[in-house]
C-alpha positions in Angstrom: 77.1 119.5 115.8 80.3 120.4 117.6 83.6 119.9 115.7 84.9 117.3 118.1 81.7 115.2 117.6 82.0 115.5 113.9 85.6 114.3 114.2 84.3 111.3 116.4 81.7 110.2 113.8 84.3 110.5 111.0 86.6 108.3 113.1 83.8 105.8 113.6 83.1 105.7 109.8 86.8 105.0 109.2 87.1 102.4 112.0 84.1 100.5 110.7 85.3 100.6 107.1 88.8 99.3 107.9 87.3 96.6 110.1 86.6 94.5 107.0 90.4 94.1 106.7 90.6 93.1 110.4 87.8 90.5 110.1 89.1 89.0 106.8 92.7 88.7 108.2 91.5 87.2 111.5 89.1 84.6 110.1 91.6 83.4 107.5 94.4 83.0 110.1 92.4 81.7 113.1 89.2 80.3 111.7 85.9 82.3 111.9 84.3 81.1 115.2 87.6 81.0 117.1 88.4 84.5 115.8 85.1 85.8 117.2 85.7 84.1 120.5 89.0 86.0 120.8 87.4 89.3 119.7 84.7 89.0 122.3 87.1 87.9 125.0 89.0 91.2 124.4 85.7 93.1 124.5 84.8 91.4 127.8 88.0 92.2 129.5 87.7 95.9 128.4 84.1 96.1 129.6 84.4 94.3 132.9 84.5 97.5 135.0 81.1 98.5 133.5 79.5 95.1 133.8 76.4 95.3 136.0 73.3 93.1 136.6 70.2 94.5 135.1 67.3 93.5 137.4 64.2 92.4 135.5 65.9 92.6 132.1 68.4 89.8 132.2 66.4 87.4 130.1 66.2 90.0 127.4 69.9 90.8 127.8 70.8 87.1 127.3 68.6 86.8 124.2 70.1 90.0 122.8 73.6 88.6 123.4 72.7 85.4 121.6 71.2 87.1 118.6 73.2 90.4 118.2 76.4 88.8 119.5 77.0 85.1 118.9 74.7 84.6 115.9 75.5 87.9 114.2 79.2 87.7 114.6 79.3 84.0 114.0 77.5 84.2 110.6 79.5 87.3 109.7 82.8 85.6 110.4 81.7 82.5 108.4 80.8 84.7 105.4 84.2 86.4 105.3 85.9 83.0 105.6 84.2 81.5 102.5 84.4 84.7 100.3 87.2 86.7 98.8 85.3 89.8 97.6 84.9 91.6 100.9 83.7 94.7 99.1 80.6 92.9 98.0 80.0 91.6 101.5 80.4 95.1 102.9 77.6 96.3 100.6 75.4 93.2 101.3 75.9 93.8 105.1 74.0 97.1 104.8 70.8 95.1 104.4 70.6 95.3 108.2 69.0 98.7 107.6 66.0 97.6 105.6 65.7 94.4 107.7 65.4 96.7 110.8 62.6 98.7 109.2 60.8 95.5 108.1 61.0 94.1 111.6 59.8 97.4 113.1 56.8 97.2 110.8 56.0 93.6 111.8 56.6 94.0 115.6 56.1 97.7 116.4 53.5 98.3 113.6 55.5 101.2 112.3 53.9 102.9 109.4 55.9 103.8 106.3 55.0 105.4 103.0 56.1 104.6 99.5 59.4 106.4 99.7 60.8 104.0 102.3 59.1 101.1 100.5 61.1 102.1 97.5 64.3 102.2 99.5 63.7 98.6 100.8 63.1 97.4 97.2 66.2 99.1 95.9 68.3 97.7 98.7 67.4 94.1 98.0 67.4 94.5 94.3 70.9 95.8 94.4 72.2 92.8 96.3 70.3 90.5 93.8 72.0 92.3 90.9 75.5 91.8 92.5 74.8 88.1 93.0 74.7 87.7 89.3 78.0 89.4 88.7 80.2 86.7 87.0 83.2 87.9 89.1 81.4 87.1 92.4 78.9 84.5 91.2 80.8 81.7 93.0 80.6 83.7 96.3 76.9 83.4 96.7 77.3 81.4 99.9 79.3 84.3 101.4 76.6 86.8 100.3 73.8 84.5 101.7 75.6 84.3 105.1 76.1 88.0 105.1 72.4 88.5 104.5 71.6 86.1 107.4 74.0 88.0 109.6 72.3 91.3 108.6 68.9 89.9 109.7 70.4 88.9 113.1 71.8 92.5 113.4 68.4 93.9 112.6 66.7 91.6 115.2 69.4 92.7 117.7 68.5 96.3 117.1 64.9 95.5 117.8 65.9 94.0 121.1 68.2 96.8 121.9 65.3 99.3 121.7 63.9 97.5 124.8 67.1 98.0 126.7 67.3 101.8 126.5 68.8 103.4 129.5 71.4 100.7 130.1 75.1 101.8 129.7 76.4 100.8 126.3 79.6 99.3 127.7 77.5 97.3 130.1 75.5 95.9 127.2 78.7 95.3 125.2 80.1 93.4 128.1 77.0 91.2 128.4 77.1 90.5 124.6 80.6 89.3 125.0 79.9 87.3 128.1 77.0 85.5 126.3 78.9 85.1 123.0 82.2 83.7 124.2 80.8 80.3 125.5 78.4 79.9 122.6 81.0 80.6 120.0 83.7 78.6 121.8 81.3 75.6 121.8 80.8 76.0 118.1 84.5 76.3 117.6 85.1 73.1 119.6 82.7 71.2 117.4 83.3 72.6 113.9 86.9 73.9 114.3 88.6 71.2 116.4 92.2 72.0 117.4 91.9 75.7 116.5 92.7 76.9 120.0 95.7 74.6 120.2 97.3 76.5 117.4 96.9 80.0 118.8 100.5 80.1 120.0 101.6 80.2 116.4 99.3 83.1 115.4 101.4 86.0 114.1 101.4 89.3 116.1 99.7 91.2 113.3 96.7 88.9 113.5 96.4 89.6 117.3 96.6 93.3 116.4 93.7 93.1 114.0 91.7 91.1 116.5 92.3 93.9 119.1 91.4 96.5 116.4 88.0 94.8 115.8 87.3 94.5 119.6 88.4 97.9 120.6 88.1 100.0 117.5 84.9 98.6 115.9 83.0 97.3 118.9 83.9 99.5 121.9 84.9 102.8 120.2 82.5 102.4 117.3 79.4 101.3 119.0 80.1 103.1 122.2 80.8 106.3 120.3 77.5 106.1 118.4 75.6 105.6 121.6 77.4 108.7 123.0 76.4 110.7 120.0 72.8 109.5 120.1 72.5 110.7 123.6 73.4 114.2 122.5 71.9 114.7 119.1 68.7 113.7 117.3 68.8 110.6 115.1 68.2 112.8 112.1 71.5 114.5 112.7 73.7 111.4 113.5 72.4 108.6 111.3 73.0 110.2 107.9 76.6 110.8 108.9 77.2 107.0 108.9 76.3 106.7 105.2 80.0 107.0 104.0 80.9 103.8 105.8 79.8 101.3 103.1 81.4 103.4 100.4 84.7 103.6 102.4 84.5 99.8 103.0 84.3 99.2 99.2 87.3 101.5 98.6 89.3 99.8 101.4 88.4 96.3 100.1 89.5 97.2 96.5 92.8 98.8 97.7 93.8 96.1 100.2 92.5 92.9 98.7 92.4 94.0 95.0 88.8 92.7 94.8 87.4 92.7 91.3 84.7 95.2 90.5 82.5 94.4 87.5 79.6 96.5 86.0 76.9 94.4 87.8 78.6 94.9 91.1 78.8 98.7 90.5 75.2 98.9 89.5 74.0 96.6 92.3 76.1 98.4 94.8 74.8 101.8 93.8 71.2 100.5 94.0 71.7 99.2 97.5 73.5 102.3 98.7 70.8 104.6 97.3 68.1 102.4 99.0 70.0 102.5 102.3 70.4 106.3 102.0 66.6 106.7 101.4 65.7 104.5 104.4 68.3 106.1 106.7 67.4 109.7 105.9 63.6 109.2 105.9 63.6 107.1 109.1 65.9 109.6 110.8 63.5 112.4 109.9 60.5 110.4 111.1 62.2 110.0 114.5 63.5 113.5 115.0 62.4 113.8 118.6 63.9 110.4 119.6 67.0 110.3 121.8 68.6 107.0 122.3 70.4 105.8 125.4 
């Protein structure tokens, strides 16, 4: 891999890790559904020049936008709003990887051997161990919402596989276009008056919202699509493994989140399981090039 591409993926790992700060600050200041409306509004504005109609695939695009956009981001925002230990949420959020594999088995009849089965078991066992950490026991709702968001992310990946060939910024634009009205409707019902108070939102919160939209969504996801077009999955995917570890470090440094022994053990189990799944799946798809 060229040095500039290694630098890009290192940047993406850092952007995604620091994004837990952006999400937590935004949902606490603006309320979760409203914060995601604003995030996707920024994404939509940035992606408008690439927005194109996809003949014959628009129903799939709309469903993908609902699942991978509104539902995923809505549940994720809610999880961060009801929890304080964002490091635990960052680890639980990695369950999207085993969920993706499980859905691929169910819908694409993908065959796996005992090594990846073991990775799936370790991933879920790790989150279960974390849930019984006395320091985060009261944050089970946040963990449950994160797990649900991870399942939506995995389902979105399944749908994205049917949209190969479409420009990533076009898809990001459609995700935003679908998500904004859905999330805005939810905000109007469950967060009445939230938009009326946007004028009092501090500048640093707007900066974090822009960070999530541009840094995490556009540069992060767009950059990964760019790399997948140039390198095999087996080269690119393993280089994202530092992200959850960096997220935990960022969470501890910024929010002083408590770290108990069960969280350490559970986190290690989950990360080892994710690493096994990622490395074995990438090797199994060596010839695959994603659009």
